[in-house]
C-alpha positions as CSV (number, residue, x, y, z in Angstrom):
1,M,70.5,191.4,-34.6
2,V,68.9,188.4,-32.5
3,A,67.0,191.1,-30.4
4,V,65.2,192.5,-33.6
5,L,64.5,188.7,-35.0
6,A,62.9,187.9,-31.4
7,A,61.0,191.0,-31.5
8,L,59.6,190.5,-34.3
9,S,58.9,186.4,-34.3
10,S,57.3,187.3,-31.1
11,V,54.6,189.3,-32.3
12,Y,53.2,186.5,-34.3
13,V,53.6,184.0,-31.1
14,L,51.3,186.6,-28.9
15,A,49.0,186.4,-32.1
16,G,48.5,182.8,-31.3
17,A,51.0,181.3,-34.0
18,P,53.9,179.3,-31.8
19,G,55.2,178.0,-34.7
20,A,56.4,181.1,-35.5
21,V,59.5,180.2,-32.4
22,L,61.0,177.8,-35.0
23,V,61.3,179.8,-37.8
24,F,63.1,182.4,-35.5
25,V,65.0,179.5,-34.2
26,V,65.9,178.4,-37.6
27,Q,66.7,182.3,-38.9
28,C,69.4,182.6,-35.8
29,L,71.1,179.5,-37.5
30,Y,70.5,180.4,-41.3
31,T,72.2,184.1,-40.5
32,L,74.8,183.1,-37.3
33,W,75.7,179.5,-37.9
34,S,75.7,178.3,-41.6
35,R,74.3,179.4,-45.1
36,A,73.6,176.4,-46.0
37,W,71.0,175.3,-48.8
38,W,69.4,172.7,-46.3
39,L,68.9,175.5,-43.9
40,L,67.1,177.7,-46.8
41,A,65.1,174.6,-47.8
42,A,64.0,173.8,-44.2
43,Q,63.4,177.5,-43.6
44,A,61.3,177.2,-46.7
45,V,59.4,174.2,-45.5
46,L,58.7,175.9,-42.1
47,V,57.6,179.4,-42.7
48,Y,54.6,177.9,-45.4
49,L,53.9,175.5,-42.9
50,V,53.2,178.1,-40.2
51,T,51.3,180.4,-42.4
52,L,48.8,177.9,-44.2
53,G,49.0,175.0,-41.6
54,T,48.7,176.9,-38.4
55,G,46.8,179.9,-40.0
56,S,49.8,182.6,-38.9
57,S,49.9,185.7,-40.4
58,V,51.5,185.6,-44.2
59,V,54.2,188.1,-42.6
60,V,55.9,185.1,-41.6
61,L,56.9,184.7,-45.2
62,G,58.9,187.8,-45.0
63,F,62.0,185.5,-43.4
64,L,61.9,183.8,-46.0
65,A,62.2,186.4,-48.7
66,G,64.8,188.2,-47.2
67,S,67.4,185.1,-46.7
68,L,66.8,184.6,-50.3
69,L,68.0,188.2,-50.9
70,V,71.8,187.4,-49.5
71,T,72.1,183.9,-52.1
72,R,71.9,183.4,-55.5
73,L,68.6,182.9,-55.6
74,W,67.6,186.4,-54.9
75,A,65.4,187.0,-57.9
76,A,63.0,184.2,-56.0
77,A,62.2,186.7,-53.0
78,P,59.7,188.9,-55.1
79,A,57.8,185.6,-56.0
80,V,57.8,184.7,-51.9
81,V,56.6,188.2,-50.7
82,F,53.9,188.2,-54.0
83,S,52.6,184.5,-52.5
84,A,52.1,186.3,-49.4
85,V,49.9,188.5,-51.2
86,V,47.8,186.1,-52.6
87,I,47.5,184.0,-49.7
88,A,46.1,187.5,-47.3
89,Y,43.8,188.5,-50.6
90,A,42.7,184.5,-50.5
91,R,41.7,184.4,-46.5
92,G,38.8,187.1,-47.5
93,G,40.7,190.1,-46.4
94,D,39.6,193.5,-48.1
95,V,42.0,195.8,-50.0
96,G,43.3,198.0,-47.0
97,T,44.6,194.7,-45.2
98,T,46.1,193.2,-48.0
99,L,47.9,196.2,-48.7
100,D,48.9,196.8,-44.9
101,L,49.9,192.7,-44.8
102,A,52.0,193.5,-48.0
103,I,53.9,196.5,-46.8
104,T,54.9,194.5,-43.7
105,T,56.2,191.9,-45.7
106,V,57.9,193.8,-47.9
107,L,59.4,195.4,-44.4
108,M,60.0,191.9,-42.6
109,T,62.1,191.4,-46.5
110,L,64.3,194.5,-45.9
111,I,64.8,194.0,-42.2
112,V,66.1,190.1,-42.5
113,P,68.8,191.0,-45.2
114,G,69.9,194.3,-44.2
115,L,70.8,192.9,-40.6
116,I,72.7,190.1,-41.9
117,R,75.0,192.5,-44.1
118,L,75.3,195.1,-41.3
119,V,76.7,192.4,-38.9
120,E,78.7,191.5,-41.7
121,R,79.9,195.0,-42.2
122,V,80.8,195.4,-38.5
123,D,82.7,191.9,-38.5
124,E,84.6,192.8,-41.7
125,L,85.2,196.2,-39.9
126,H,86.6,194.8,-37.2
127,A,88.4,192.3,-38.8
128,T,90.8,194.7,-41.2
129,R,91.1,197.6,-38.5
130,Q,94.7,196.1,-38.6
131,A,95.2,195.0,-42.3
132,L,94.4,199.2,-42.9
133,A,96.6,200.1,-40.7
134,A,99.3,198.0,-42.5
135,A,98.1,199.4,-46.0
136,A,98.5,202.9,-44.6
137,V,101.8,202.4,-43.4
138,G,102.8,200.8,-46.3
139,E,101.5,203.7,-48.6
140,E,103.6,205.9,-46.1
141,R,106.3,203.9,-46.3
142,L,106.9,204.1,-49.6
143,R,106.3,207.8,-49.6
144,I,109.0,208.0,-47.3
145,A,111.5,205.8,-49.5
146,A,110.7,208.1,-52.6
147,E,111.7,211.2,-50.5
148,L,114.7,209.5,-49.2
149,S,115.7,208.4,-51.8
150,D,115.5,211.4,-54.0
151,G,117.6,213.4,-51.5
152,L,120.0,211.3,-49.0
153,G,120.2,208.1,-51.4
154,R,121.6,210.7,-54.4
155,G,123.9,211.9,-51.8
156,L,124.9,208.7,-50.6
157,A,125.8,207.9,-54.1
158,T,127.7,211.0,-54.6
159,I,130.1,210.0,-51.8
160,M,130.4,206.9,-52.6
161,D,131.7,208.4,-56.2
162,G,133.7,210.6,-54.8
163,V,135.4,208.4,-52.4
164,R,136.6,205.6,-55.3
165,R,137.7,208.8,-57.2
166,A,140.1,210.2,-54.2
167,L,141.0,206.6,-53.6
168,Q,142.9,206.9,-56.9
169,R,144.1,210.1,-56.0
170,P,143.6,211.6,-52.5
171,E,143.3,215.2,-53.6
172,E,142.2,217.9,-51.2
173,E,140.0,219.8,-54.2
174,K,138.2,216.1,-54.4
175,L,137.9,215.2,-50.7
176,G,136.5,219.1,-50.2
177,E,133.6,218.1,-52.8
178,V,132.9,214.8,-50.5
179,V,133.1,216.9,-47.4
180,A,130.2,219.1,-48.8
181,V,127.9,216.3,-49.8
182,A,128.7,214.5,-46.1
183,R,127.6,217.7,-44.7
184,R,124.3,218.7,-46.9
185,S,123.5,214.7,-46.4
186,L,123.8,215.2,-42.4
187,A,121.9,218.0,-42.3
188,D,119.1,216.6,-44.8
189,A,119.0,213.4,-42.7
190,R,118.4,215.4,-39.2
191,A,116.4,217.7,-40.9
192,A,114.0,215.0,-42.4
193,A,114.2,213.4,-38.9
194,A,113.0,216.6,-37.1
195,G,110.6,216.7,-39.6
196,Y,108.9,213.5,-39.5
197,R,108.3,213.6,-35.4
198,A,107.6,217.1,-35.3
199,M,104.8,216.5,-38.2
200,S,102.9,214.8,-35.3
201,L,101.4,216.7,-32.5
202,T,100.6,213.9,-30.1
203,P,104.5,213.3,-28.8
204,E,105.0,216.9,-28.2
205,L,102.0,216.6,-26.0
206,T,103.5,213.7,-24.2
207,T,106.7,215.2,-23.6
208,A,105.3,218.5,-22.5
209,K,103.2,216.4,-20.0
210,A,106.4,214.8,-18.9
211,M,108.5,217.8,-18.6
212,L,105.6,219.8,-16.8
213,T,105.1,216.5,-14.3
214,A,108.7,216.7,-13.6
215,A,108.7,220.5,-12.7
216,G,105.9,219.6,-9.8
217,M,102.7,220.7,-11.9
218,S,99.3,219.3,-12.3
219,V,98.4,218.9,-15.7
220,E,95.3,218.1,-18.2
221,I,95.4,217.5,-21.5
222,H,92.6,217.6,-24.3
223,A,93.4,216.6,-27.6
224,G,91.0,217.3,-30.0
225,H,92.8,217.2,-33.5
226,A,93.3,214.6,-35.9
227,E,97.1,213.3,-37.1
228,P,99.1,213.7,-38.9
229,L,99.1,217.6,-38.9
230,G,101.4,218.2,-41.2
231,P,103.6,221.4,-41.8
232,A,101.2,222.9,-39.5
233,G,101.9,220.1,-36.6
234,A,105.6,221.4,-36.8
235,L,104.9,224.7,-36.3
236,L,102.6,223.9,-33.4
237,A,104.9,221.6,-31.9
238,S,107.5,224.4,-32.1
239,V,105.0,226.8,-30.4
240,L,104.2,224.0,-27.8
241,R,108.0,223.9,-26.6
242,E,108.6,227.5,-26.1
243,A,105.4,227.9,-24.1
244,V,106.1,224.8,-21.9
245,T,109.4,225.6,-21.4
246,D,108.7,229.4,-20.3
247,V,106.4,228.0,-17.7
248,V,109.0,225.6,-16.5
249,R,111.0,228.4,-16.3
250,R,109.2,230.8,-14.4
251,G,108.5,228.2,-11.8
252,T,105.8,229.9,-10.7
253,A,102.6,228.0,-11.9
254,T,101.0,224.6,-10.2
255,H,98.4,223.8,-13.4
256,C,99.0,223.6,-16.6
257,R,95.9,222.5,-19.4
258,M,96.9,222.1,-23.2
259,E,94.1,221.3,-25.8
260,T,93.9,221.0,-29.4
261,A,90.7,221.6,-31.4
262,E,90.1,221.1,-35.3
263,Q,87.7,222.7,-36.8
264,P,87.6,221.9,-41.2
265,S,89.3,225.4,-41.4
266,T,91.3,225.9,-38.7
267,V,93.7,223.8,-36.1
268,T,94.3,225.4,-32.1
269,L,96.7,225.3,-30.0
270,R,96.2,226.5,-26.3
271,I,98.3,226.6,-23.4
272,T,97.1,228.0,-20.0
273,D,99.2,228.2,-16.9
274,D,98.3,230.1,-13.4
275,G,101.9,231.5,-12.9
276,R,102.0,234.3,-14.7
277,R,101.9,237.9,-13.3
278,T,102.0,240.0,-16.6
279,A,100.8,239.6,-20.3
280,E,103.9,239.9,-22.0
281,D,105.0,237.0,-23.5
282,D,108.9,237.5,-25.0
283,A,109.4,233.8,-25.5
284,L,107.3,233.2,-28.1
285,S,107.6,236.7,-30.1
286,D,110.3,234.7,-32.2
287,L,107.5,232.4,-33.6
288,A,105.0,234.9,-34.3
289,P,105.8,235.9,-37.5
290,Q,106.3,232.4,-38.4
291,V,103.0,231.8,-37.3
292,A,101.7,234.7,-39.6
293,A,103.5,233.7,-42.5
294,A,101.7,230.5,-42.4
295,G,98.1,232.0,-42.3
296,G,97.6,232.0,-38.4
297,R,97.6,233.8,-35.6
298,L,99.9,233.7,-31.8
299,T,98.3,235.7,-28.8
300,G,98.6,235.5,-25.7
301,A,96.4,236.9,-22.6
302,L,96.0,237.2,-19.0
303,S,92.8,236.1,-17.5
304,D,91.4,238.5,-14.7
305,Q,91.8,235.5,-12.4
306,G,95.3,235.3,-13.1
307,R,95.8,232.7,-15.7
308,H,97.7,233.2,-18.7
309,T,96.5,231.4,-21.7
310,V,98.6,231.1,-25.5
311,E,97.0,230.3,-28.4
312,A,97.7,229.3,-32.0
313,T,95.6,228.8,-34.6
314,L,96.7,227.6,-38.2
315,P,94.9,226.3,-41.1
316,A,93.8,223.1,-40.9
317,P,95.5,220.6,-43.2
318,Q,93.7,219.0,-45.9
319,R,92.2,215.7,-45.1
320,A,91.0,212.9,-47.5
321,P,86.7,212.9,-46.9
322,E,85.5,210.6,-44.6
323,E,84.9,207.0,-45.9
324,R,80.9,206.3,-46.5
325,R,80.4,203.4,-48.7
326,K,79.2,200.4,-46.9
327,A,78.2,202.1,-43.5
328,D,75.4,204.0,-45.3
329,L,73.9,200.5,-45.7
330,S,72.9,201.1,-42.0
331,V,71.2,204.4,-42.5
332,L,69.5,203.4,-45.6
333,L,67.9,200.0,-44.1
334,L,67.1,202.6,-40.5
335,A,65.1,204.9,-43.2
336,A,63.5,201.8,-45.0
337,V,62.1,200.5,-41.9
338,L,61.4,203.8,-40.5
339,V,59.4,204.6,-43.7
340,G,57.7,201.2,-43.6
341,F,56.4,201.8,-39.9
342,S,55.0,205.2,-41.0
343,L,53.4,203.6,-44.3
344,K,51.7,201.4,-42.2
345,A,50.4,204.0,-39.8
346,L,49.4,206.3,-42.5
347,L,46.9,203.4,-43.9
348,Q,44.6,204.0,-40.6
349,I,44.5,207.6,-40.8
350,P,41.3,209.4,-41.9
351,A,41.7,210.5,-45.6
352,N,41.2,214.6,-44.0
353,L,44.0,214.2,-41.7
354,L,46.8,212.6,-43.8
355,L,48.8,215.6,-44.9
356,P,49.3,216.7,-41.2
357,A,49.8,213.0,-40.1
358,L,52.4,212.5,-43.0
359,A,54.2,215.8,-41.9
360,L,54.5,215.2,-38.3
361,L,55.8,211.3,-39.0
362,A,58.5,213.0,-41.6
363,V,59.6,214.9,-38.5
364,V,59.6,211.6,-36.5
365,V,61.7,210.3,-39.1
366,V,64.5,213.2,-39.8
367,M,64.7,212.9,-35.7
368,Q,65.2,209.3,-35.5
369,L,68.1,209.5,-38.7
370,R,69.6,212.2,-36.3
371,S,70.3,209.7,-33.6
372,V,72.5,207.9,-35.8
373,T,75.2,210.2,-35.0
374,G,74.9,210.8,-31.5
375,R,73.0,211.5,-28.8
376,H,70.8,214.5,-29.5
377,M,68.1,215.8,-26.9
378,A,66.5,218.5,-28.7
379,A,65.4,215.6,-31.3
380,L,64.7,213.2,-28.5
381,G,62.3,215.8,-26.9
382,V,60.8,217.2,-30.2
383,M,60.1,213.1,-30.7
384,A,58.6,212.9,-26.8
385,V,56.1,216.1,-28.1
386,L,55.2,214.4,-31.2
387,A,54.2,210.6,-29.6
388,F,51.6,212.2,-27.4
389,A,50.7,215.7,-28.4
390,P,48.6,214.7,-31.5
391,I,46.7,211.6,-29.9
392,P,43.6,214.3,-29.0
393,L,43.9,215.1,-33.4
394,F,44.1,211.3,-34.4
395,G,42.7,209.4,-31.7
396,P,44.2,205.8,-30.3
397,I,45.3,205.3,-34.0
398,W,48.1,207.7,-33.3
399,L,49.4,205.7,-29.9
400,G,51.8,203.3,-32.6
401,T,54.2,206.2,-32.6
402,G,55.6,205.4,-28.6
403,G,57.5,203.0,-30.7
404,F,59.3,205.8,-32.3
405,L,60.0,207.2,-29.0
406,A,61.0,203.9,-27.3
407,G,64.1,203.1,-29.0
408,P,66.2,206.1,-29.0
409,V,65.3,206.6,-25.2
410,L,67.0,202.9,-25.0
411,L,70.0,204.6,-27.0
412,A,70.1,208.1,-25.3
413,F,70.4,206.4,-21.9
414,R,72.0,204.1,-19.6
415,P,69.7,200.9,-19.0
416,R,69.1,201.9,-15.2
417,T,67.9,205.2,-16.8
418,A,66.8,204.1,-19.8
419,W,64.1,200.7,-19.0
420,P,62.0,202.7,-16.1
421,L,61.8,206.0,-18.9
422,V,60.6,202.9,-21.5
423,A,58.5,201.5,-19.1
424,A,56.4,204.5,-18.0
425,I,56.2,205.2,-22.2
426,L,54.3,202.0,-22.3
427,A,52.4,202.7,-19.0
428,V,50.9,205.8,-20.4
429,T,50.2,204.3,-23.8
430,A,47.7,201.3,-22.1
431,A,46.4,204.2,-20.1
432,I,45.5,206.2,-22.8
433,A,44.4,203.2,-24.3
434,A,41.8,202.6,-21.7
435,A,40.7,206.2,-21.4
436,F,39.4,205.9,-25.3
437,G,37.6,202.4,-24.2
438,L,39.7,200.3,-26.4
439,P,39.2,196.7,-25.9
440,F,41.8,194.9,-23.2
441,P,43.2,193.0,-26.5
442,A,43.1,195.5,-28.7
443,A,45.0,198.1,-25.8
444,A,47.6,195.1,-25.0
445,N,48.3,194.8,-28.9
446,V,49.2,198.2,-29.1
447,T,51.4,198.7,-25.9
448,A,53.3,195.2,-26.8
449,S,53.9,196.8,-30.4
450,N,55.1,199.8,-29.0
451,L,57.8,197.8,-27.1
452,I,58.5,195.5,-30.2
453,T,58.5,198.9,-32.0
454,G,61.2,200.6,-29.8
455,L,63.7,197.0,-29.8
456,V,63.6,197.1,-33.7
457,V,64.2,200.7,-33.5
458,Y,66.9,200.4,-30.9
459,S,68.5,197.8,-32.6
460,L,69.1,199.3,-35.8
461,L,70.1,202.8,-34.4
462,R,72.7,200.4,-32.4
463,L,74.1,198.3,-35.4
464,A,74.2,201.8,-37.4
465,G,76.0,203.7,-34.6
466,L,78.4,200.8,-34.3
467,A,78.9,200.7,-37.6
468,K,80.3,204.5,-38.1
469,E,81.9,204.1,-34.7
470,L,84.2,201.2,-36.3
471,Q,84.7,203.2,-39.5
472,A,85.8,205.8,-37.4
473,A,87.9,203.8,-35.2
474,R,89.7,201.9,-38.4
475,E,90.8,205.2,-39.8
476,S,91.9,206.6,-36.4
477,L,94.2,203.1,-36.3
478,A,95.6,204.0,-39.6
479,R,96.6,207.6,-38.9
480,S,98.0,206.1,-35.7
481,A,99.8,203.6,-37.5
482,V,101.3,206.4,-40.1
483,V,102.3,208.6,-37.0
484,A,104.2,205.8,-35.7
485,E,105.9,204.6,-38.6
486,R,106.8,208.3,-39.1
487,L,108.2,208.4,-35.6
488,R,110.0,204.9,-36.7
489,A,111.3,207.2,-39.3
490,A,112.7,209.4,-37.4
491,R,114.3,207.5,-34.8
492,D,116.2,205.7,-37.5
493,L,117.3,208.4,-39.0
494,H,119.0,210.2,-36.2
495,D,120.1,207.1,-34.7
496,L,121.4,204.8,-37.8
497,L,122.1,206.9,-40.8
498,G,122.8,210.2,-38.8
499,H,125.4,208.1,-36.7
500,N,127.1,207.0,-39.8
501,L,127.2,210.3,-41.9
502,A,128.2,212.2,-38.7
503,A,131.2,209.3,-38.8
504,I,131.5,209.7,-42.9
505,L,131.7,213.3,-42.4
506,L,134.6,213.0,-39.5
507,K,136.8,210.4,-41.7
508,C,136.6,212.9,-44.8
509,E,137.7,215.5,-42.8
510,L,140.7,213.7,-41.4
511,A,141.7,212.5,-45.1
512,R,141.8,215.8,-45.9
513,R,144.7,216.7,-43.4
514,L,146.8,213.4,-44.0
515,P,148.8,212.6,-46.1
516,P,148.1,210.8,-49.3
517,D,148.9,206.4,-48.3
518,R,147.2,207.5,-44.5
519,A,144.2,209.2,-46.3
520,R,143.9,206.1,-48.1
521,A,143.1,203.9,-45.8
522,E,140.4,206.5,-44.0
523,L,139.0,206.6,-47.4
524,A,138.3,202.8,-47.2
525,D,136.6,202.6,-43.9
526,V,134.5,206.0,-45.5
527,L,133.7,203.7,-48.1
528,E,132.1,200.9,-45.9
529,M,130.9,203.6,-43.6
530,A,128.7,204.9,-47.4
531,E,127.5,201.5,-48.2
532,R,126.4,200.5,-44.5
533,A,124.3,203.7,-44.5
534,G,122.6,202.5,-47.9
535,H,121.5,199.6,-45.8
536,D,120.3,201.9,-43.0
537,L,118.4,204.0,-45.9
538,R,116.6,201.1,-46.9
539,S,116.0,199.6,-43.1
540,V,114.8,203.8,-42.5
541,S,112.4,203.4,-45.7
542,G,111.0,199.7,-44.3
543,E,113.2,197.6,-46.8
544,Q,114.6,195.0,-44.7
545,L,117.0,192.2,-46.4
546,D,116.9,189.4,-43.9
547,L,114.2,189.0,-41.3
548,S,114.6,187.6,-37.7
549,L,112.1,184.8,-36.7
550,A,112.9,185.5,-32.7
551,A,111.8,189.5,-33.8
552,E,108.9,188.8,-35.6
553,A,107.7,186.5,-33.2
554,E,108.0,189.3,-30.4
555,S,106.2,192.1,-32.9
556,A,103.5,189.2,-33.5
557,A,102.8,189.0,-29.9
558,S,102.9,192.7,-29.7
559,V,100.1,193.3,-32.2
560,L,98.3,190.2,-31.5
561,G,98.2,191.7,-28.0
562,A,96.9,194.6,-28.8
563,A,94.0,193.0,-30.5
564,R,93.2,191.3,-27.2
565,V,94.5,187.6,-28.2
566,E,96.4,185.9,-25.6
567,V,99.6,184.7,-27.1
568,T,101.8,182.3,-25.8
569,T,105.7,181.6,-27.6
570,E,107.5,178.6,-27.8
571,L,110.5,179.5,-29.7
572,A,112.8,176.5,-29.4
573,H,114.9,176.6,-33.0
574,P,118.5,176.7,-33.3
575,P,120.6,179.3,-35.6
576,L,119.1,179.0,-39.1
577,P,120.4,180.3,-42.7
578,A,119.3,183.4,-43.4
579,E,117.2,182.8,-46.4
580,V,115.5,179.9,-44.1
581,E,114.7,182.3,-41.6
582,T,113.5,185.5,-43.7
583,V,111.5,183.1,-45.1
584,L,109.8,181.8,-42.0
585,S,109.7,184.9,-40.8
586,A,107.3,186.4,-43.4
587,V,105.1,183.5,-43.5
588,L,104.3,183.9,-39.6
589,R,103.7,187.9,-40.5
590,E,101.5,186.3,-42.9
591,A,99.7,184.1,-40.4
592,V,99.5,187.2,-37.7
593,T,97.6,188.9,-40.7
594,N,95.4,186.1,-41.2
595,V,94.6,185.7,-37.5
596,L,93.2,189.3,-37.7
597,R,91.1,189.4,-40.7
598,H,89.9,185.9,-41.0
599,S,88.9,185.0,-37.1
600,T,87.5,186.0,-33.8
601,A,91.0,184.7,-31.9
602,R,91.5,185.1,-28.5
603,H,94.0,182.3,-27.7
604,C,97.6,182.0,-30.3
605,L,100.3,179.6,-29.9
606,I,103.4,180.3,-31.4
607,S,105.9,177.8,-31.9
608,T,109.3,176.5,-33.3
609,S,110.7,173.3,-33.1
610,A,114.0,171.4,-35.1
611,E,113.9,167.6,-35.8
612,G,115.3,165.4,-38.4
613,G,117.2,168.1,-40.1
614,R,114.3,170.5,-40.8
615,V,112.7,173.2,-38.2
616,R,109.4,173.7,-38.0
617,L,107.1,176.8,-37.3
618,T,103.5,176.4,-36.2
619,V,100.8,179.1,-35.2
620,R,97.5,177.7,-33.8
621,N,94.6,179.8,-33.3
622,D,90.9,179.5,-32.4
623,G,88.2,181.9,-33.7
624,A,88.3,180.3,-36.9
625,R,85.3,180.5,-39.1
626,A,84.0,177.5,-40.7
627,T,82.9,179.5,-44.0
628,E,86.4,181.1,-44.9
629,A,89.2,179.2,-46.2
630,R,92.7,181.1,-46.3
631,R,94.5,178.6,-48.5
632,G,93.4,180.5,-51.1
633,S,94.7,183.7,-49.9
634,S,97.7,185.4,-52.2
635,G,99.9,185.8,-49.1
636,L,100.2,182.3,-48.6
637,G,100.0,181.1,-51.9
638,N,103.5,183.0,-52.5
639,L,105.1,182.1,-49.4
640,T,104.0,178.4,-50.3
641,T,106.4,178.8,-53.3
642,R,108.7,180.6,-51.6
643,L,109.1,177.6,-49.3
644,A,108.7,174.9,-52.2
645,A,112.2,176.3,-53.2
646,L,113.7,176.0,-50.2
647,D,112.5,172.7,-49.8
648,G,110.2,173.5,-47.5
649,R,106.3,172.9,-47.2
650,L,103.6,174.8,-46.1
651,T,100.0,173.1,-44.6
652,T,96.8,174.6,-43.3
653,T,94.2,172.5,-41.1
654,G,90.8,174.1,-39.9
655,N,88.6,172.8,-37.0
656,T,91.4,170.2,-35.8
657,G,91.2,169.0,-32.3
658,N,88.6,171.6,-30.2
659,A,86.3,173.3,-33.2
660,G,87.3,176.3,-34.1
661,W,90.9,175.9,-34.1
662,F,92.9,176.8,-37.3
663,V,96.7,175.2,-37.3
664,L,99.4,176.3,-40.2
665,D,102.5,174.4,-40.4
666,A,105.3,175.8,-42.0
667,T,109.0,173.3,-42.5
668,A,112.1,174.2,-44.0
669,P,115.8,172.4,-44.3
670,L,118.2,173.2,-41.7
671,D,121.3,172.4,-43.6
672,P,122.1,175.1,-45.9
673,A,123.2,172.6,-48.5
674,R,119.8,171.5,-49.2
675,L,119.0,175.1,-50.3
676,G,117.7,174.7,-54.4
677,G,120.1,177.5,-55.1
678,E,120.2,181.7,-54.4
679,T,117.0,183.1,-53.3
680,D,115.6,186.5,-53.8
681,R,114.8,187.4,-50.5
682,V,113.7,190.9,-50.6
683,G,111.7,189.9,-53.3
684,A,109.7,187.2,-51.5
685,V,109.4,189.7,-49.1
686,A,108.0,192.5,-50.7
687,R,105.4,190.1,-52.5
688,V,104.1,189.0,-49.1
């Protein structure tokens, strides 16, 4: 953004209006530092002073009009643009010159707010990437909870009801019903765990790589699919396991390559190794009918080079359409700027050449917009041809299109290659201008204009690309978080709930073989195990009745560390009442969310201490934004209420000590006798 504003301001500095430097400085302060009314007022005075007092171009007024568009005074922006047109015409300019200046002023008016919104969009995408992942995990937890409650939850309720009846009359028939339900619930838990784990192919690729590496093979992995894959992932995981197991069992391969690719309608898994001598593949014969039943195909082939390839292709899962919304602002802004530059060029084209010029410029604009989605060498080649080939037809008027080529060149190549190419474009422009006999000021102006246009186009293309990259990265992070949550649920189902259900099944089987008096003792244990299994079920689905402050601090350090925030943890609190520890843990969780969403923190301190019968939690971070206040957030509002119920307090302070530091303090009593009554711990956590 600064590069674009500097490039645009330099035009008027080179034209003999040094006051444009001050306009640039004030514009940067207004955009990056503060949107204070006095800065806007200072900008208004300055742009009119530079325009009327020093005779600078009226286009400078576009800076003010653009700034107004992002405020409540946006309706005044057209008036500023109109005043620019009036001033330009009053200076004695003809209609053509006035129209050219009007278009340029409107262009400036669009560029300034567009840049501001784009930078805000990039910042918003970056700040909310963790929040989107948390929301995706929350939705996945609700889905998992609904699935488990519908199956395992009802099974546990049936077990508990049956055990209570059997405690009164431990008849073998009643115990047989309980055993059947327990066996079915255990099978459901194991199936659910396998399902959650297998729906993601990436962990299976990691496991396969470990197996092959342990067997002494070199391994390549090229993952081109998006998680989660759902049922397709489960079936592809089975194919992968069987194929890799076969490679390891044969023990003749030295290299194995595993790759995945996802198209709009299909997802493909390919495993290639160099250890096969024949094309027969009995290891996968059982899976071929399953793949075919799912609408896919499973093949094995041996190449002339002795490489055996197993390829499985299945219908791709239905993906939600990619989020576009605000990210499209970048493309709209770029299109508006390119059209504006093109209109300025068309004003100088003779009437008889207007149609071919319009067609060629339309092609240039389309090629430029393609550059937003990546490096397209064909589009770059077309722009290179259109930048210079039409010059014999249109004359020196066409020299200004070199800037359209310079921008994509800066984006497509590394700096050590791009800048020499841009220098070559400018040199060719200057040489052609000299060949046409243009005066030195005119040749220098068109050469400098090409550089400035190139910088503007490059910056807009880079911002547009960055917004799309961050959008994709944010969605990818959310998908990864869902995959991680499924793996956690699978792990907990297997380790926690599966263990309890297996123990319940064993105890019930034992009770069936014991006399009634001894059976009752075993059934009492079963009832306790079933209650514990119910607690484990809630834990698997993401519900946590009591939170641990130490565990939350460890989790906070992990999350912040992943966001490249340096974390210092100093925990010095004694054992706490469950109610106090749960609420303080929730406060810490909300504080970490706010650090990620409302700051550009690089350092964070999490500390606890106890003094005077109270425990204190403090979270300090740098990078706080002066324009935002966290106090009004619903999360902190809920926690303030929860702490007040415990005779606790929550305070936040911005910009204390070193500028940009934000401090959150939460205090609560250590003595359970001071608690204000029974608290709803689950509700407190749920509201957060």
